[in-house]
C-alpha positions in Angstrom: 20.3 -1.4 -1.2 16.5 -0.5 -0.4 15.1 -0.1 3.2 11.7 -1.1 3.4 10.1 0.4 6.3 7.2 -2.6 7.4 8.5 -4.8 4.6 8.7 -8.0 6.2 4.9 -8.4 7.5 3.0 -5.4 6.5 0.4 -5.7 3.5 1.6 -3.3 0.9 5.2 -3.2 2.4 6.2 -7.1 1.9 4.5 -7.5 -1.8 6.6 -4.2 -2.5 9.7 -6.1 -1.1 9.0 -8.8 -3.3 8.2 -6.3 -6.2 12.0 -5.1 -5.7 13.7 -8.3 -5.4 11.9 -9.4 -8.8 13.9 -5.9 -10.5 16.9 -7.0 -9.2 17.1 -5.5 -6.1 18.4 -6.5 -2.6 16.3 -5.1 0.2 16.7 -4.5 3.9 13.2 -5.2 6.1 12.1 -4.0 9.2 9.9 -6.3 11.4 8.5 -5.0 14.5 6.5 -6.8 17.2 5.3 -9.5 14.6 7.8 -11.4 12.8 5.4 -13.3 10.7 7.0 -13.8 6.9 4.7 -14.3 4.2 5.6 -17.4 2.2 6.6 -15.4 -0.5 9.5 -13.6 0.9 10.9 -16.9 2.3 13.3 -17.7 -0.6 14.4 -14.0 -1.2 15.5 -14.0 2.6 17.0 -17.7 2.4 18.8 -16.6 -0.6 20.2 -13.4 1.2 18.3 -10.9 -1.0 16.4 -9.9 1.4 17.8 -9.2 5.2 15.3 -8.5 8.0 16.2 -6.5 11.1 14.2 -5.2 14.2 13.6 -1.8 14.1 10.5 0.4 15.6 10.0 3.2 12.5 9.8 6.0 14.9 13.1 5.1 16.3 16.1 7.1 14.9 18.5 4.9 17.0 17.0 2.0 15.6 17.2 3.0 11.7 20.7 4.1 12.4 21.8 0.4 13.7 20.4 -0.4 10.3 22.7 1.6 8.3 25.5 0.4 10.2 25.3 -3.3 9.0 23.9 -2.2 5.4 24.7 0.3 2.7 21.3 1.8 2.3 20.4 4.1 -0.8 17.1 4.4 -1.1 14.1 4.0 1.4 10.5 2.8 1.0 8.1 3.6 3.7 5.0 2.2 3.0 4.1 0.9 6.8 1.1 2.4 8.6 -0.5 2.8 12.0 2.3 4.5 13.6 2.5 5.4 17.5 4.5 7.1 19.9 4.0 7.6 23.7 0.4 7.5 25.6 -2.4 9.6 25.2 -4.8 11.1 22.9 -2.1 12.3 20.5 -0.1 8.8 20.4 -0.9 8.3 16.8 -0.3 11.8 15.6 3.1 12.0 17.4 3.9 9.0 16.1 3.5 10.1 12.5 5.8 13.4 13.4 8.3 10.6 14.9 8.5 8.5 12.0 8.8 11.3 9.7 11.6 12.8 11.6 13.5 9.4 12.1 12.9 8.8 8.4 14.2 12.4 7.2 17.1 12.3 9.7 19.0 8.7 8.3 18.1 9.6 4.8 20.4 12.6 4.9 22.9 10.6 7.0 23.0 8.1 4.4 22.5 10.3 1.3 20.0 8.1 -0.2 18.6 9.0 -3.4 15.2 8.6 -3.2 12.6 8.5 -0.5 8.7 6.6 -1.0 6.3 7.8 1.4 2.4 5.7 1.0 -0.1 7.9 0.4 -3.9 7.2 -0.1 -6.5 8.0 -2.8 -8.9 9.0 0.0 -6.9 12.3 -0.4 -10.0 12.5 -2.9 -13.2 11.5 -1.0 -15.8 13.7 -2.4 -14.5 14.3 -5.9 -16.9 12.8 -8.7 -15.4 12.1 -12.5 -11.6 11.5 -12.9 -8.9 13.2 -10.5 -5.7 13.5 -11.1 -2.9 14.6 -8.8 -3.0 18.2 -9.0 -7.0 17.7 -7.6 -7.4 20.5 -4.9 -7.6 18.9 -1.5 -9.7 19.3 1.3 -8.1 20.0 4.8 -10.9 18.4 6.9 -10.4 14.5 7.2 -13.0 12.0 8.1 -10.6 9.8 9.6 -7.4 10.4 11.2 -5.2 8.2 9.0 -6.2 10.4 6.6 -5.3 13.5 8.2 -1.8 11.9 8.8 -1.4 11.0 5.7 -1.9 14.7 4.4 0.7 15.5 6.9 3.3 13.1 5.8 2.7 14.8 1.8 3.5 18.2 3.2 6.6 17.3 5.0 7.7 15.1 2.0 7.3 18.1 -0.3 9.0 20.2 2.4 11.5 17.9 2.9 12.9 17.3 -0.9 13.0 21.4 -1.3 15.2 21.6 1.7 17.5 18.6 1.3 17.3 17.8 -2.6 16.9 14.4 -2.0 13.9 13.0 -4.3 10.7 12.2 -2.2 8.0 11.1 -3.2 4.3 10.2 -2.3 2.2 7.3 -3.7 -1.7 7.9 -3.7 -2.6 4.1 -3.3 -6.3 2.9 -4.6 -8.3 -0.3 -3.9 -5.7 -2.5 -3.0 -5.9 -6.5 -2.4 -4.7 -9.6 -2.3 -2.1 -12.1 -0.6 -0.8 -11.0 2.9 -4.2 -8.4 3.5 -4.6 -8.9 6.8 -7.1 -5.7 7.4 -9.4 -7.2 4.7 -11.4 -3.6 4.5 -12.8 -3.6 0.9 -14.9 -5.9 -0.3 -13.1 -8.6 -2.6 -10.7 -9.8 0.2 -13.6 -10.4 2.3 -15.7 -12.2 -0.9 -12.4 -14.5 -1.8 -11.7 -15.3 2.3 -15.4 -16.4 2.1 -15.6 -18.3 -1.0 -12.4 -20.7 -0.6 -13.3 -21.2 3.1 -16.8 -21.9 2.4 -18.0 -19.8 5.4 -20.5 -16.9 4.8 -19.0 -13.7 4.0 -18.6 -11.2 6.7 -20.1 -7.9 5.3 -19.8 -5.8 8.8 -17.9 -2.4 8.3 -16.9 -2.8 5.0 -16.1 0.2 2.9 -18.1 0.3 -0.4 -19.7 -3.0 0.3 -23.2 -2.4 -1.1 -24.7 -3.4 -4.2 -24.9 -0.6 -6.3 -21.0 0.7 -5.3 -18.4 0.4 -7.3 -14.4 1.3 -7.4 -11.0 1.4 -8.1 -9.9 -2.3 -7.7 -6.1 -2.8 -8.3 -4.4 -6.5 -7.4 -1.4 -5.6 -4.7 0.9 -7.8 -7.1 0.4 -4.8 -9.3 0.6 -2.1 -6.7 3.8 -3.4 -5.6 4.9 -3.5 -8.9 4.0 0.1 -9.8 5.9 1.1 -6.4 8.9 -0.6 -7.3 9.3 0.8 -10.2 8.8 4.2 -9.2 11.3 3.8 -6.4 13.9 2.8 -8.6 13.0 4.9 -11.6 16.6 6.7 -12.9 14.3 9.7 -12.7 10.7 11.3 -12.0 8.9 14.4 -13.1 7.1 14.6 -10.1 6.3 14.2 -6.3 3.1 12.6 -6.3 1.7 9.7 -8.0 -1.8 7.9 -8.3 -1.5 4.1 -8.0 -4.6 2.6 -9.3 -6.2 0.7 -12.2 -7.7 4.0 -14.0 -11.3 2.6 -14.0 -14.1 1.3 -11.8 -15.3 -2.5 -11.1 -18.5 -2.9 -9.9 -19.4 -5.0 -6.9 -21.5 -6.9 -9.2 -18.3 -8.2 -11.2 -16.8 -9.0 -8.1 -18.9 -11.2 -7.2 -19.3 -13.0 -10.9 -15.4 -13.2 -10.5 -15.7 -14.8 -7.4 -18.6 -17.3 -8.3 -16.2 -18.1 -11.5 -13.7 -19.4 -9.3 -16.0 -21.0 -6.6 -19.2 -21.9 -8.4 -21.4 -22.7 -5.6 -20.5 -19.1 -4.0 -23.6 -17.1 -2.6 -23.6 -13.7 -1.2 -26.4 -10.9 -0.7 -24.7 -7.2 -0.7 -26.4 -4.6 1.1 -28.9 -2.9 -1.5 -28.3 0.6 -2.8 -25.1 2.7 -2.3 -22.6 2.8 0.9 -23.4 5.6 3.0 -20.4 7.7 2.1 -18.9 10.7 0.0 -18.0 9.0 -3.4 -14.2 8.6 -4.7 -13.7 9.6 -8.2 -11.5 7.2 -10.7 -7.9 8.2 -10.1 -5.8 9.0 -13.4 -2.7 7.4 -13.6 -1.2 9.0 -16.7 1.7 10.4 -14.3 2.7 6.9 -13.4 2.4 5.3 -17.1 4.3 8.2 -18.6 7.2 7.8 -15.8 7.2 4.1 -15.6 5.5 2.4 -18.2 3.5 0.8 -16.1 0.1 -1.1 -16.8 -1.7 -3.7 -14.8 -1.0 -7.2 -15.4 -4.1 -8.5 -13.4 -7.6 -7.8 -14.3 -10.5 -8.6 -12.2 -10.8 -12.6 -13.1 -7.0 -13.1 -12.8 -6.5 -11.6 -9.6 -9.2 -13.1 -7.9 -8.0 -16.5 -9.4 -4.4 -15.4 -8.4 -5.6 -14.8 -4.4 -7.9 -17.6 -4.6 -5.3 -20.2 -5.4 -2.7 -18.6 -2.5 -5.4 -19.1 0.0 -6.3 -22.8 -1.3 -2.6 -23.4 -0.7 -3.0 -23.1 3.0 -1.8 -19.4 3.5 -3.9 -17.7 6.0 -4.3 -14.1 4.7 
């Protein structure tokens, strides 16, 4: 059984749980303060292929209680926003506490593999194509980027010290069902088109008319994470999960218009005032799992719009 930290109501975690169950795995998912259940997980909970347990992912005691009830042989930690204590170091301490708790129970349970989420933001400022061996700059524009660099370093050391296979997945450009944050342009366009309201373009990353970026549908991303978690053997400790190509914002807008023909949007001109992101190479992922995306831009937009039209709020 696989423990998915943040698997009940996290955007990436909930979709990854669905992908793992689709591959024949049973999962335990954690919930913290939010008990919202995405519709695509309800049937798996009802059929007892997914079990929900309350837990703070920074608490060793909470995670140990899960191990007392379930036989856990793998951990997928794709939650985010960890926090512990008070004051300005709350976020930093949260990541240290999360790592400590995860590493502790992973050893006690003798799991086969631990998977942590990381970010393609590691490649900020690089151009062209970047693979997982590209040099990473230590300075970080955002705290979350610094924290995930800490996770990657810690995961590498944990694997070397314990022999437990521990990997990090660098995620690029995801959107789709249960995306509460909507940091990218694609989810905001689809929500606006389906609701008939003007799109909210405030503080959207790379949301200008001349921008382009990697855009991977969450169902494909979740399937890739599940394939890595369940692979018999992996050659590496870090994997890019991405489409491996750029999609322009103009292409995104046109795809939405094909789903909602009367949709209108005026993107800000030019480029987003931010360092570029390169194309993330996915040769490692393809070689070790056979992964290739099932959704292209148009089918992803259509699937997401159908999900929202079915009455799902996000």
